[in-house]
C-alpha positions in Angstrom: 0.0 -0.1 0.1 2.9 2.4 1.0 5.0 1.5 -2.3 2.1 1.9 -4.4 2.7 5.5 -4.7 6.3 5.9 -4.4 8.4 6.9 -7.2 12.4 7.3 -6.7 11.9 6.7 -2.9 9.8 9.5 -2.3 6.3 9.6 -1.2 3.3 11.2 -3.1 0.6 9.8 -1.5 -1.1 7.4 0.9 -3.5 4.5 0.2 -7.4 5.7 0.9 -8.0 1.7 1.5 -8.1 -1.2 -1.1 -9.7 -4.0 -2.6 -9.1 -7.7 -4.0 -10.9 -9.9 -6.2 -12.8 -12.9 -5.1 -15.8 -14.8 -6.8 -19.3 -14.1 -5.9 -22.2 -16.9 -6.7 -25.8 -17.1 -5.9 -26.4 -19.6 -3.9 -30.1 -20.0 -4.8 -29.4 -20.3 -8.7 -26.8 -23.2 -7.9 -29.7 -24.6 -5.6 -32.1 -24.6 -8.4 -29.8 -26.7 -10.5 -28.5 -28.8 -8.4 -24.8 -27.8 -9.1 -22.3 -27.5 -6.2 -21.0 -24.2 -4.7 -17.8 -23.0 -5.4 -15.3 -23.5 -2.9 -11.9 -22.1 -1.8 -10.3 -25.2 -3.4 -12.1 -24.4 -6.8 -9.7 -24.3 -10.1 -10.6 -23.0 -13.0 -10.9 -26.3 -14.8 -13.5 -27.5 -12.0 -15.2 -24.1 -12.0 -15.7 -24.5 -15.7 -17.4 -27.8 -15.3 -19.6 -26.0 -12.7 -20.2 -23.4 -15.2 -21.3 -25.4 -17.9 -23.5 -27.7 -15.7 -25.1 -24.1 -14.9 -25.5 -23.7 -18.6 -26.9 -27.1 -19.1 -29.7 -26.6 -16.7 -30.8 -23.3 -18.2 -28.8 -20.3 -16.9 -28.3 -18.2 -19.5 -25.3 -16.1 -17.9 -23.5 -18.4 -16.0 -20.7 -16.1 -15.2 -19.7 -12.0 -16.1 -16.4 -11.6 -17.3 -14.9 -8.1 -18.4 -13.0 -7.1 -21.6 -10.3 -5.8 -19.5 -6.6 -6.9 -18.9 -6.8 -5.6 -15.3 -9.5 -8.7 -14.6 -7.8 -11.2 -16.9 -4.3 -11.1 -15.2 -5.4 -13.1 -12.3 -6.0 -16.0 -14.9 -2.0 -15.2 -16.2 -0.8 -15.2 -13.4 -2.7 -18.4 -12.1 -1.7 -20.1 -15.2 2.1 -19.2 -14.3 2.7 -16.7 -16.8 2.8 -12.4 -16.3 2.0 -9.4 -18.3 5.7 -8.3 -18.5 9.0 -10.1 -17.5 11.7 -9.2 -15.4 12.8 -6.5 -17.5 10.0 -4.8 -18.2 9.6 -6.1 -21.8 5.8 -7.4 -22.7 5.2 -11.2 -22.0 1.8 -12.4 -23.1 3.0 -14.7 -25.8 5.1 -16.8 -23.1 3.4 -20.0 -23.3 1.8 -19.9 -19.3 1.0 -16.3 -20.2 -0.8 -17.4 -23.8 -2.8 -20.4 -21.5 -4.6 -17.8 -19.1 -4.9 -15.2 -21.9 -6.6 -18.3 -24.1 -8.4 -19.7 -21.0 -10.1 -16.1 -20.6 -11.4 -16.0 -23.7 -12.4 -19.2 -23.8 -15.2 -18.9 -21.8 -17.0 -16.5 -23.8 -16.0 -18.1 -27.5 -15.5 -21.9 -26.9 -17.2 -22.8 -23.7 -19.8 -19.8 -23.9 -20.2 -19.4 -20.0 -18.8 -16.2 -19.8 -20.9 -12.9 -21.2 -20.3 -9.2 -20.8 -22.4 -7.5 -18.3 -24.0 -5.6 -20.7 -25.4 -9.0 -22.6 -26.9 -9.5 -19.4 -29.0 -6.2 -19.5 -27.0 -4.8 -16.7 -24.4 -1.8 -16.9 -21.4 -3.7 -15.0 -21.1 -7.0 -13.0 -22.6 -5.7 -9.9 -25.8 -4.9 -11.1 -26.0 -8.2 -13.4 -25.6 -10.1 -10.6 -27.9 -7.9 -8.5 -30.8 -8.8 -11.2 -30.0 -12.7 -10.8 -28.9 -12.7 -14.4 -25.8 -14.0 -13.5 -24.8 -16.9 -11.2 -21.4 -15.9 -10.6 -19.0 -13.0 -11.2 -15.4 -12.1 -10.2 -15.7 -8.7 -8.4 -14.2 -6.9 -5.5 -15.7 -5.7 -2.0 -17.2 -2.7 -3.7 -19.8 -4.8 -4.4 -20.8 -5.7 -1.1 -22.2 -2.1 -0.2 -24.3 -2.0 -3.3 -25.6 -5.6 -3.2 -26.7 -4.9 0.5 -28.2 -1.4 -0.3 -29.9 -2.1 -3.9 -30.3 -5.7 -3.7 -30.3 -7.0 -0.2 -32.3 -10.5 -1.0 -29.6 -11.5 -3.2 -26.8 -10.3 -0.7 -28.5 -12.5 2.1 -28.4 -15.3 -0.2 -25.2 -15.3 -1.8 -21.5 -16.9 -1.4 -18.1 -15.4 -2.0 -14.7 -17.8 -2.2 -11.3 -16.9 -3.2 -10.7 -17.2 -7.0 -9.7 -19.9 -8.3 -6.1 -21.4 -9.3 -4.4 -23.2 -11.3 -0.7 -23.9 -10.9 -0.8 -21.2 -8.2 -3.5 -18.8 -6.5 -3.9 -15.0 -7.8 -6.0 -11.9 -7.6 -5.4 -8.4 -7.8 -5.0 -5.4 -5.4 -6.4 -2.5 -6.5 -5.8 1.0 -4.4 -5.9 4.5 -4.9 -4.7 7.3 -3.0 -5.2 10.4 -1.0 -2.3 13.1 -2.0 -1.4 16.8 -1.2 -1.6 19.0 -4.5 2.1 20.9 -4.4 0.3 24.1 -5.4 -2.2 24.1 -2.4 -2.5 27.3 -0.6 -3.0 25.8 2.7 -0.8 22.8 2.9 -1.0 22.8 7.0 -4.7 22.7 6.7 -4.7 19.9 4.0 -2.4 17.6 6.1 -4.8 17.2 9.1 -7.8 16.6 6.7 -5.3 13.7 5.0 -4.3 12.4 8.5 -8.1 11.8 9.2 -9.1 10.6 6.1 -6.5 7.8 6.5 -7.8 6.9 9.5 -10.9 8.0 11.4 -12.2 8.7 7.8 -11.1 5.3 6.5 -13.0 3.5 9.0 -16.1 5.5 7.6 -15.2 4.0 3.9 -14.4 0.6 5.1 -18.0 0.1 7.4 -20.0 1.6 4.6 -18.5 1.1 1.0 -17.4 -2.9 2.0 -13.7 -1.5 0.9 -10.7 -3.0 3.3 -8.5 -0.8 5.3 -5.2 -0.2 4.2 -4.4 1.2 7.6 -3.6 -1.6 9.7 -5.3 -0.4 12.6 -8.3 -0.2 10.6 -7.9 -3.6 9.2 -7.6 -5.0 12.6 -10.9 -3.8 13.1 -13.0 -4.6 10.1 -13.9 -8.5 11.7 -16.8 -8.7 8.9 -16.8 -12.6 8.3 -18.0 -12.0 4.7 -15.3 -9.5 4.3 -12.3 -12.1 5.1 -12.0 -13.9 2.0 -10.8 -10.6 0.5 -8.6 -9.7 3.2 -7.0 -13.0 2.7 -6.5 -12.8 -1.2 -3.9 -10.2 -0.6 -1.4 -12.3 1.0 -0.9 -13.3 -2.9 -2.3 -10.6 -4.7 -1.0 -8.9 -7.5 -0.9 -5.2 -7.5 -2.7 -3.1 -10.4 0.8 -1.3 -11.8 2.7 -2.4 -14.7 6.4 -1.3 -14.5 7.4 -0.3 -17.4 10.6 2.0 -18.4 8.8 5.1 -18.7 6.3 4.8 -16.0 3.8 5.0 -18.8 1.1 2.2 -19.4 -2.0 3.7 -19.6 -2.1 3.9 -23.7 -0.8 0.1 -23.8 -3.7 -0.9 -21.0 -6.1 0.8 -23.8 -5.0 -0.8 -26.8 -4.7 -4.3 -24.8 -8.3 -3.9 -23.6 -9.2 -2.7 -27.1 -7.9 -6.6 -28.7 -9.5 -8.3 -25.7 -12.6 -6.6 -26.6 -12.2 -7.8 -30.3 -11.1 -11.3 -29.6 -14.6 -11.7 -27.1 -16.1 -10.8 -30.9 -14.1 -13.3 -32.4 -12.6 -10.2 -34.7 -9.4 -11.7 -34.1 -7.6 -14.7 -33.3 -5.4 -14.7 -29.8 -2.1 -15.0 -32.1 -2.9 -11.9 -34.1 -4.0 -10.3 -31.1 -0.4 -11.2 -29.6 1.3 -10.0 -32.7 -0.1 -6.8 -32.7 0.9 -6.2 -28.7 4.3 -7.1 -29.6 4.9 -5.2 -32.3 3.6 -2.3 -30.8 4.1 -2.5 -27.3 7.3 -0.5 -26.9 5.5 2.7 -28.8 2.7 2.3 -26.3 4.5 2.9 -23.1 6.6 6.0 -24.7 
């Protein structure tokens, strides 16, 4: 949480809170279909079998998937791959990375169990899950407050387990920070506000919004049983921060996401997408 906002040994912000990904599932849908619930020991292959069983039993949208690198990274890492190597060179074509990439796309195109939220008549995965249009979603603790407030009936009949694994466990850490503008005309007051926001203020976010405490004291007080799976994921999670020689990645992220979207709709093959990424990656991070 500290290193996320450091550059050349200087700290530029303090984490507001953080989130990890876990697997949400609707117990009622699984019960109706006679399919066993996902567990903390699930593998991607065993989960796929359960999703296929749901599909056979008439569940139109077994799992919601997003055409985004940030949601695909747990698959890539779980299969033993990575987005970039130790030299910060793109490594999505590396065999294990490609396996994870392929599996993610196959959920949509080959096995036809994965769908975007829009296909399920929703704007995002939380809404699709809340409407009970989807049986499973991969999401963070930010959905807890949303579901509890907007879809309490679903909140009371859902389960949450750790993300499935392949050769190893993998999930993500997402965080943002509070920072003081260097042009601030009142840095002393801003510092006092910031100290509140990362202590007592953070506790309010943790209690009301469902996010996780990046402050150790706040996290220690967060004993909500339903959130412990998210805290557990932090032990092996990958931070959402792709290292590059320039420190820039936003353009590369947009370009890779565009290819993932095309793959979802069979506009290109995975080999074509990887070729385009390999040929253009260095220009995207300049």
